Backbone bond lengths (Angstrom), bond angles and torsions (degrees), N, CA, C in turn:
res aa  C-N    CA-C-N  psi(-1)  N-CA   C-N-CA  omega(-1)  CA-C   N-CA-C  phi
1 X - - - 1.457 - - 1.548 110.56 -
2 X 1.309 117.11 -43.92 1.448 120.64 -178.29 1.518 111.74 -63.34
3 X 1.332 116.86 -42.35 1.460 120.24 179.77 1.502 111.29 -63.87
4 X 1.312 117.24 -39.38 1.452 121.16 177.45 1.518 110.82 -62.20
5 X 1.351 116.76 -42.72 1.432 120.88 179.70 1.546 111.76 -68.26
6 X 1.337 116.93 -34.82 1.466 119.77 174.71 1.526 111.27 -62.61
7 X 1.344 115.95 -41.47 1.456 119.90 177.59 1.521 110.05 -66.65
8 X 1.321 118.61 -35.46 1.420 121.81 177.70 1.521 111.34 -64.66
9 X 1.317 116.83 -44.49 1.477 121.05 176.77 1.519 110.18 -60.60
10 X 1.312 115.81 -43.57 1.465 119.79 178.37 1.541 110.59 -58.98
11 X 1.273 116.74 -44.60 1.484 121.91 179.84 1.494 111.62 -64.25
12 X 1.363 117.01 -46.15 1.456 121.00 -179.74 1.527 110.37 -68.62
13 X 1.308 118.79 -30.41 1.475 121.02 177.10 1.530 109.69 -64.22
14 X 1.331 115.79 -45.53 1.458 120.05 178.28 1.528 110.14 -66.33
15 X 1.286 117.43 -42.43 1.477 121.55 178.23 1.536 110.39 -59.86
16 X 1.323 115.84 -46.07 1.469 119.57 179.42 1.493 111.02 -63.43
17 X 1.310 119.38 -38.18 1.475 122.34 177.92 1.509 110.65 -58.47
18 X 1.329 115.56 -43.81 1.469 119.88 179.94 1.515 111.18 -69.47
19 X 1.329 116.18 -40.48 1.474 119.22 177.90 1.526 110.50 -62.92
20 X 1.337 117.85 -37.84 1.436 122.17 179.57 1.528 110.99 -65.43
21 X 1.339 116.55 -41.16 1.502 119.93 176.87 1.512 109.17 -62.30
22 X 1.337 116.34 -44.35 1.445 119.47 -179.49 1.539 113.17 -65.71
23 X 1.338 115.27 -38.41 1.458 120.99 179.51 1.551 108.29 -66.54
24 X 1.314 117.08 -44.84 1.483 121.35 178.92 1.520 111.46 -61.54
25 X 1.341 116.88 -30.58 1.454 120.67 179.00 1.514 112.85 -82.47
26 X 1.338 115.61 -6.34 1.467 119.06 178.20 1.518 115.12 86.73
27 X 1.276 116.52 9.39 1.486 121.60 -176.02 1.541 110.10 -88.93
28 X 1.272 117.48 -22.30 1.478 121.57 -173.97 1.510 110.86 -115.64
29 X 1.305 116.49 148.21 1.456 120.23 179.38 1.546 109.03 -82.82
30 X 1.327 113.20 162.20 1.498 117.61 -179.97 1.535 110.50 -66.74
31 X 1.308 117.64 -28.76 1.471 120.86 178.73 1.545 110.19 -63.81
32 X 1.330 115.57 -46.50 1.472 118.33 177.96 1.529 112.12 -63.06
33 X 1.329 114.56 -39.46 1.476 119.46 177.61 1.514 111.15 -61.63
34 X 1.310 116.28 -44.21 1.490 119.72 -179.33 1.518 110.23 -67.30
35 X 1.341 119.15 -38.43 1.462 121.06 176.32 1.537 110.46 -60.22
36 X 1.311 116.92 -41.38 1.474 119.46 -179.19 1.526 110.24 -67.91
37 X 1.321 117.70 -38.35 1.457 121.16 177.07 1.524 110.71 -66.89
38 X 1.295 117.50 -43.03 1.475 121.28 177.64 1.548 111.06 -61.61
39 X 1.338 117.58 -40.48 1.476 120.37 175.62 1.509 111.83 -60.28
40 X 1.304 117.30 -45.11 1.444 121.62 178.19 1.555 110.97 -62.31
41 X 1.306 116.01 -47.48 1.450 119.75 179.38 1.535 112.23 -62.09
42 X 1.332 117.22 -42.27 1.482 119.66 177.86 1.535 111.32 -62.83
43 X 1.314 116.97 -42.18 1.478 120.69 179.70 1.548 109.68 -64.18
44 X 1.324 116.78 -38.41 1.470 120.86 -179.72 1.555 109.28 -66.73
45 X 1.315 115.46 -43.68 1.472 118.70 178.02 1.521 111.71 -63.34
46 X 1.298 116.58 -39.77 1.498 120.12 178.24 1.544 110.72 -64.28
47 X 1.332 116.28 -39.43 1.460 118.27 178.45 1.510 112.55 -66.84
48 X 1.345 116.98 -42.64 1.438 120.29 178.02 1.523 111.37 -63.69
49 X 1.321 115.92 -38.55 1.470 121.44 178.55 1.549 110.54 -64.35
50 X 1.306 115.59 -41.66 1.485 118.99 178.93 1.520 111.40 -66.59
51 X 1.345 117.05 -35.93 1.454 121.00 176.78 1.544 109.48 -64.15
52 X 1.317 114.15 -45.74 1.473 118.82 -178.95 1.534 110.41 -65.80
53 X 1.319 119.09 -41.79 1.464 122.92 179.09 1.540 109.41 -61.15
54 X 1.332 116.38 -43.83 1.463 118.85 178.89 1.536 111.33 -62.20
55 X 1.328 115.67 -42.89 1.454 120.64 -179.60 1.552 110.76 -61.03
56 X 1.308 115.97 -51.25 1.481 121.32 179.10 1.497 110.59 -60.28
57 X 1.315 118.60 -46.84 1.487 122.09 -179.24 1.511 110.49 -61.28
58 X 1.343 117.93 -42.00 1.470 119.65 -179.46 1.523 110.72 -67.48
59 X 1.299 118.30 -35.95 1.486 121.27 -179.90 1.522 109.94 -71.69
60 X 1.332 118.04 -36.60 1.489 121.50 176.04 1.555 108.04 -64.23
61 X 1.330 116.74 -43.94 1.458 119.96 179.76 1.522 110.28 -63.78
62 X 1.331 117.27 -44.51 1.479 120.72 176.17 1.519 111.32 -58.31
63 X 1.302 118.92 -41.44 1.457 123.10 179.46 1.508 110.70 -60.21
64 X 1.343 116.82 -50.08 1.452 120.60 -178.38 1.508 114.34 -70.89
65 X 1.338 117.24 -19.80 1.463 120.53 173.89 1.493 112.50 -88.56
66 X 1.314 117.50 0.13 1.470 122.12 178.12 1.492 114.39 82.23
67 X 1.323 117.19 7.87 1.494 120.59 179.33 1.507 113.77 -81.96
68 X 1.330 116.19 -12.62 1.446 119.76 -174.74 1.522 108.61 -145.18
69 X 1.333 114.78 129.89 1.454 118.23 174.67 1.527 106.35 -89.21
70 X 1.316 114.45 164.26 1.444 120.86 -175.16 1.534 111.01 -60.50
71 X 1.298 118.92 -35.21 1.467 123.19 -173.33 1.504 113.71 -96.72
72 X 1.327 119.26 -1.51 1.495 118.24 -175.87 1.534 110.29 -95.61
73 X 1.263 115.55 92.22 1.464 121.45 178.96 1.523 112.07 -120.74
74 X 1.364 116.23 35.54 1.484 118.63 -177.86 1.508 112.91 -67.07
75 X 1.324 117.36 -28.83 1.466 120.59 -176.88 1.525 113.65 -92.21
76 X 1.287 115.97 15.04 1.464 121.12 179.55 1.505 110.53 -82.93
77 X 1.317 116.93 119.76 1.463 122.39 177.36 1.493 108.80 -103.67
78 X 1.343 116.83 132.62 1.416 120.98 178.16 1.543 109.24 -117.91
79 X 1.327 116.23 132.48 1.452 120.72 178.09 1.503 108.26 -122.98
80 X 1.279 117.55 164.62 1.460 122.64 175.39 1.500 107.78 -111.80
81 X 1.341 116.75 127.07 1.443 123.22 -177.40 1.508 109.30 -86.44
82 X 1.344 116.39 119.61 1.443 123.64 178.57 1.534 114.37 50.75
83 X 1.313 116.07 33.66 1.454 120.72 174.03 1.520 113.84 76.92
84 X 1.322 118.73 6.75 1.469 118.31 -179.32 1.532 108.90 -79.27
85 X 1.306 114.79 161.02 1.464 119.02 -171.00 1.526 113.09 -79.84
86 X 1.318 118.32 -16.45 1.485 118.07 -178.76 1.532 109.75 -83.45
87 X 1.289 114.90 135.53 1.468 121.01 -175.67 1.527 110.52 -78.98
88 X 1.285 117.02 142.33 1.467 124.04 174.75 1.536 104.68 -120.38
89 X 1.314 116.50 135.51 1.446 120.36 -179.32 1.552 108.56 -80.49
90 X 1.304 115.87 137.24 1.459 121.54 -174.53 1.531 108.35 -102.37
91 X 1.328 114.32 127.01 1.448 119.90 177.63 1.532 108.05 -93.78
92 X 1.289 115.29 122.99 1.459 119.13 178.90 1.478 111.00 -126.18
């Protein structure tokens, strides 16, 4: 699922790049430009959500397999996505 969403983000990124070029050239309306940007943003959010779901599910599985105690989160890396204040868990 995550790989599919990464491919989707890559495709929407390229699509948005083309839409931006067309919008800057005056060929495209602002509505089409905004739709392309919204598609890219939605795909990015879905990818981040899938990454977070995978992380949480893997930690729950580790906990029930006895590999992780409830309080042992030393290996947890937190990053900030695009400078926003909400933390996103980083899978490494």
